[in-house]
MIDOSE-1310 file (N, C-alpha, C; in nm, 2 decimals, decimal comma, always signed):
residues 123
mtsd	-6,01/+9,82/-3,21/-5,96/+9,70/-3,23/-6,11/+9,60/-3,19; -6,11/+9,50/-3,21/-6,27/+9,43/-3,17/-6,23/+9,32/-3,06; -6,31/+9,29/-2,97/-6,34/+9,21/-2,90/-6,28/+9,12/-2,91; -6,26/+9,01/-2,95/-6,12/+8,91/-2,96/-5,99/+8,93/-3,03
erpv	-5,98/+9,09/-3,04/-5,80/+9,10/-3,06/-5,78/+9,13/-2,90; -5,66/+9,10/-2,91/-5,58/+9,14/-2,80/-5,46/+9,22/-2,82; -5,38/+9,34/-2,77/-5,27/+9,44/-2,83/-5,16/+9,32/-2,81; -5,07/+9,29/-2,88/-4,98/+9,21/-2,94/-4,85/+9,28/-2,84
tder	-4,81/+9,20/-2,71/-4,68/+9,28/-2,67/-4,55/+9,21/-2,68; -4,46/+9,24/-2,71/-4,32/+9,18/-2,72/-4,31/+9,09/-2,60; -4,29/+8,97/-2,64/-4,29/+8,85/-2,50/-4,14/+8,83/-2,48; -4,04/+8,86/-2,49/-3,93/+8,83/-2,44/-3,89/+8,89/-2,29
paat	-3,84/+8,82/-2,22/-3,80/+8,88/-2,09/-3,74/+9,05/-2,08; -3,76/+9,08/-1,96/-3,74/+9,24/-1,92/-3,58/+9,25/-1,98; -3,49/+9,18/-1,93/-3,36/+9,16/-1,91/-3,33/+9,08/-2,06; -3,25/+9,19/-2,14/-3,25/+9,12/-2,31/-3,08/+9,13/-2,33
eagl	-3,05/+9,06/-2,45/-2,91/+9,07/-2,46/-2,87/+9,23/-2,55; -2,97/+9,22/-2,63/-2,96/+9,39/-2,71/-2,96/+9,49/-2,62; -2,99/+9,52/-2,47/-2,98/+9,59/-2,41/-3,09/+9,72/-2,38; -3,23/+9,66/-2,45/-3,30/+9,75/-2,47/-3,39/+9,74/-2,32
ddde	-3,41/+9,88/-2,23/-3,46/+9,88/-2,12/-3,61/+9,89/-2,10; -3,70/+9,86/-2,04/-3,82/+9,84/-2,05/-3,88/+9,94/-2,08; -3,86/+10,06/-2,06/-3,91/+10,21/-2,11/-3,89/+10,20/-2,27; -3,78/+10,16/-2,34/-3,77/+10,17/-2,49/-3,85/+10,06/-2,55
rarr	-3,85/+9,94/-2,48/-3,93/+9,83/-2,53/-4,10/+9,91/-2,52; -4,15/+9,92/-2,44/-4,27/+10,04/-2,40/-4,31/+10,13/-2,51; -4,20/+10,22/-2,56/-4,25/+10,32/-2,65/-4,20/+10,23/-2,78; -4,14/+10,15/-2,81/-4,14/+10,08/-2,95/-4,29/+10,02/-2,97
vaal	-4,32/+9,96/-2,86/-4,48/+9,85/-2,89/-4,59/+9,96/-2,90; -4,61/+10,06/-2,85/-4,66/+10,19/-2,84/-4,66/+10,25/-2,98; -4,56/+10,27/-3,01/-4,57/+10,33/-3,16/-4,59/+10,23/-3,23; -4,58/+10,13/-3,27/-4,58/+10,02/-3,35/-4,76/+10,01/-3,34
nell	-4,82/+9,98/-3,22/-4,94/+9,99/-3,22/-5,03/+10,10/-3,26; -4,97/+10,23/-3,28/-5,04/+10,35/-3,30/-5,04/+10,36/-3,48; -4,92/+10,31/-3,51/-4,91/+10,32/-3,63/-4,97/+10,20/-3,73; -5,00/+10,10/-3,66/-5,12/+10,00/-3,74/-5,26/+10,05/-3,71
dlmr	-5,26/+10,10/-3,59/-5,41/+10,16/-3,56/-5,45/+10,27/-3,65; -5,33/+10,34/-3,72/-5,34/+10,43/-3,82/-5,37/+10,38/-3,95; -5,32/+10,25/-3,99/-5,36/+10,21/-4,11/-5,49/+10,11/-4,16; -5,51/+10,06/-4,01/-5,61/+9,96/-4,04/-5,76/+10,01/-4,06
pavq	-5,78/+10,13/-4,08/-5,93/+10,20/-4,14/-5,94/+10,14/-4,29; -5,80/+10,18/-4,36/-5,79/+10,18/-4,48/-5,82/+10,00/-4,53; -5,76/+9,95/-4,46/-5,77/+9,76/-4,49/-5,95/+9,77/-4,45; -6,00/+9,80/-4,36/-6,12/+9,79/-4,28/-6,23/+9,84/-4,38
adgg	-6,19/+9,95/-4,46/-6,28/+10,01/-4,54/-6,34/+9,87/-4,65; -6,23/+9,79/-4,71/-6,26/+9,72/-4,82/-6,28/+9,57/-4,75; -6,35/+9,58/-4,62/-6,37/+9,46/-4,52/-6,30/+9,35/-4,50; -6,19/+9,40/-4,48/-6,07/+9,35/-4,45/-6,01/+9,39/-4,28
dlvl	-5,92/+9,33/-4,24/-5,85/+9,39/-4,09/-5,70/+9,35/-4,12; -5,63/+9,40/-4,04/-5,49/+9,43/-4,03/-5,48/+9,36/-3,87; -5,37/+9,29/-3,83/-5,36/+9,23/-3,70/-5,23/+9,19/-3,65; -5,18/+9,23/-3,58/-5,01/+9,24/-3,55/-5,03/+9,06/-3,45
tgld	-4,95/+9,02/-3,50/-4,97/+8,84/-3,50/-4,83/+8,81/-3,39; -4,70/+8,90/-3,41/-4,61/+8,86/-3,35/-4,50/+8,99/-3,35; -4,42/+9,00/-3,26/-4,30/+9,11/-3,22/-4,19/+9,08/-3,17; -4,11/+9,10/-3,18/-3,95/+9,09/-3,12/-3,86/+9,24/-3,18
veqg	-3,89/+9,31/-3,06/-3,86/+9,46/-3,06/-3,67/+9,43/-3,07; -3,61/+9,35/-3,00/-3,48/+9,36/-3,00/-3,43/+9,34/-3,19; -3,50/+9,26/-3,26/-3,47/+9,23/-3,37/-3,54/+9,30/-3,48; -3,65/+9,37/-3,43/-3,70/+9,45/-3,54/-3,80/+9,34/-3,62
ivev	-3,84/+9,26/-3,57/-3,90/+9,18/-3,64/-4,07/+9,20/-3,62; -4,16/+9,24/-3,72/-4,30/+9,27/-3,71/-4,38/+9,14/-3,79; -4,48/+9,07/-3,71/-4,53/+8,99/-3,83/-4,68/+9,04/-3,79; -4,74/+9,02/-3,91/-4,91/+9,11/-3,93/-4,95/+9,01/-4,03
elqg	-5,09/+8,97/-4,02/-5,18/+8,94/-4,10/-5,30/+9,01/-4,14; -5,35/+8,99/-4,27/-5,46/+9,05/-4,30/-5,57/+8,95/-4,32; -5,68/+8,98/-4,30/-5,80/+8,93/-4,24/-5,92/+8,95/-4,31; -6,01/+8,88/-4,31/-6,16/+8,92/-4,37/-6,16/+8,92/-4,51
acgs	-6,22/+8,99/-4,60/-6,15/+9,03/-4,75/-6,07/+9,02/-4,75; -5,96/+9,06/-4,71/-5,81/+9,04/-4,79/-5,79/+8,90/-4,86; -5,86/+8,77/-4,79/-5,86/+8,65/-4,81/-5,90/+8,63/-4,97; -5,97/+8,69/-4,99/-6,04/+8,70/-5,15/-5,95/+8,82/-5,27
cais	-5,87/+8,90/-5,20/-5,81/+9,02/-5,27/-5,70/+8,98/-5,33; -5,71/+9,04/-5,47/-5,59/+9,01/-5,57/-5,47/+9,09/-5,55; -5,49/+9,21/-5,45/-5,36/+9,27/-5,43/-5,31/+9,27/-5,28; -5,34/+9,15/-5,20/-5,32/+9,18/-5,07/-5,19/+9,13/-5,05
gmtl	-5,08/+9,08/-5,13/-4,97/+9,08/-5,14/-4,90/+9,21/-5,17; -4,95/+9,31/-5,22/-4,90/+9,42/-5,26/-4,95/+9,52/-5,13; -5,05/+9,52/-5,09/-5,08/+9,59/-4,94/-5,03/+9,55/-4,85; -4,96/+9,42/-4,83/-4,83/+9,38/-4,73/-4,69/+9,44/-4,77
kggv	-4,68/+9,43/-4,88/-4,51/+9,46/-4,91/-4,50/+9,61/-4,90; -4,61/+9,66/-5,03/-4,59/+9,79/-5,07/-4,66/+9,88/-4,98; -4,74/+9,85/-4,90/-4,82/+9,94/-4,81/-4,78/+9,92/-4,65; -4,84/+9,83/-4,62/-4,81/+9,78/-4,45/-4,64/+9,82/-4,40
erll	-4,52/+9,72/-4,48/-4,43/+9,70/-4,49/-4,33/+9,82/-4,51; -4,36/+9,89/-4,60/-4,31/+10,02/-4,65/-4,31/+10,14/-4,55; -4,46/+10,12/-4,48/-4,50/+10,24/-4,40/-4,43/+10,21/-4,25; -4,41/+10,08/-4,21/-4,37/+10,03/-4,11/-4,19/+10,09/-4,08
rqrl	-4,13/+10,03/-4,20/-3,97/+10,03/-4,21/-3,94/+10,18/-4,22; -4,06/+10,27/-4,30/-4,03/+10,42/-4,30/-4,03/+10,49/-4,21; -4,12/+10,46/-4,10/-4,17/+10,53/-3,99/-4,12/+10,48/-3,85; -4,07/+10,35/-3,84/-4,01/+10,30/-3,74/-3,87/+10,28/-3,77
dwvt	-3,81/+10,33/-3,74/-3,64/+10,30/-3,77/-3,61/+10,18/-3,72; -3,63/+10,10/-3,63/-3,57/+10,00/-3,58/-3,66/+9,90/-3,61; -3,77/+9,85/-3,70/-3,81/+9,76/-3,75/-3,72/+9,73/-3,89; -3,69/+9,59/-3,86/-3,60/+9,54/-3,98/-3,67/+9,46/-4,08
evrg	-3,78/+9,42/-4,07/-3,83/+9,29/-4,11/-3,99/+9,29/-4,09; -4,04/+9,27/-4,18/-4,21/+9,29/-4,15/-4,26/+9,14/-4,22; -4,32/+9,05/-4,17/-4,35/+8,91/-4,23/-4,48/+8,93/-4,21; -4,58/+8,89/-4,32/-4,67/+8,91/-4,35/-4,78/+8,78/-4,40
gvde	-4,89/+8,76/-4,37/-4,96/+8,65/-4,43/-5,10/+8,74/-4,47; -5,17/+8,65/-4,54/-5,34/+8,61/-4,52/-5,38/+8,52/-4,48; -5,50/+8,59/-4,38/-5,60/+8,45/-4,32/-5,68/+8,39/-4,41; -5,64/+8,28/-4,50/-5,73/+8,20/-4,55/-5,83/+8,10/-4,49
sidf	-5,83/+8,12/-4,36/-5,92/+7,98/-4,32/-6,09/+8,07/-4,33; -6,11/+8,19/-4,36/-6,23/+8,20/-4,41/-6,25/+8,16/-4,56; -6,41/+8,15/-4,58/-6,50/+8,09/-4,70/-6,45/+8,19/-4,81; -6,38/+8,12/-4,94/-6,37/+8,22/-5,01/-6,50/+8,32/-5,07
fesv	-6,60/+8,24/-5,08/-6,72/+8,39/-5,10/-6,76/+8,43/-4,99; -6,75/+8,38/-4,86/-6,79/+8,49/-4,74/-6,67/+8,59/-4,76; -6,56/+8,58/-4,79/-6,45/+8,66/-4,79/-6,47/+8,79/-4,86; -6,52/+8,77/-5,01/-6,60/+8,83/-5,13/-6,70/+8,93/-5,05
slgr	-6,79/+8,88/-5,01/-6,88/+8,95/-4,98/-6,89/+9,01/-4,87; -6,75/+9,03/-4,80/-6,72/+9,11/-4,69/-6,68/+9,27/-4,74; -6,65/+9,28/-4,84/-6,59/+9,44/-4,88/-6,61/+9,46/-5,06; -6,56/+9,56/-5,08/-6,58/+9,57/-5,22/-6,45/+9,53/-5,30
ggyv	-6,35/+9,47/-5,19/-6,20/+9,41/-5,28/-6,09/+9,51/-5,34; -5,97/+9,49/-5,37/-5,91/+9,61/-5,42/-5,93/+9,64/-5,55; -5,88/+9,77/-5,57/-5,89/+9,82/-5,71/-5,80/+9,75/-5,82; -5,88/+9,70/-5,91/-5,79/+9,63/-6,05/-5,81/+9,72/-6,12
prs	-5,69/+9,83/-6,18/-5,73/+9,90/-6,31/-5,73/+9,80/-6,44; -5,82/+9,86/-6,53/-5,84/+9,78/-6,65/-5,76/+9,84/-6,72; -5,68/+9,76/-6,83/-5,59/+9,80/-6,96/-5,66/+9,81/-7,07
């Protein structure tokens, strides 16, 4: 985790309609952060990063963002859908939806220079 990042925690009040107690909420947040930390090195190897931007543990909604070189990567959408979402939903049974995006605020040429980008097979 870089110095400008902070772990995202579930921001809803302790007493919830879904009936999750604080211990269960904490377990879910910890499991999610652990899994994201497991996935991040693969994204970072290509000059990008994977950041948790929002979370609703009761609804099972996780929001993530690809940053850095991912802004210029042709397969960033596949990384979100086929990689991040698939793993989160397979390994965390409470995850019902993964929302994601790519931080496009970085200059395209700077983004390209950050990493080697995604592998695109030749036909």
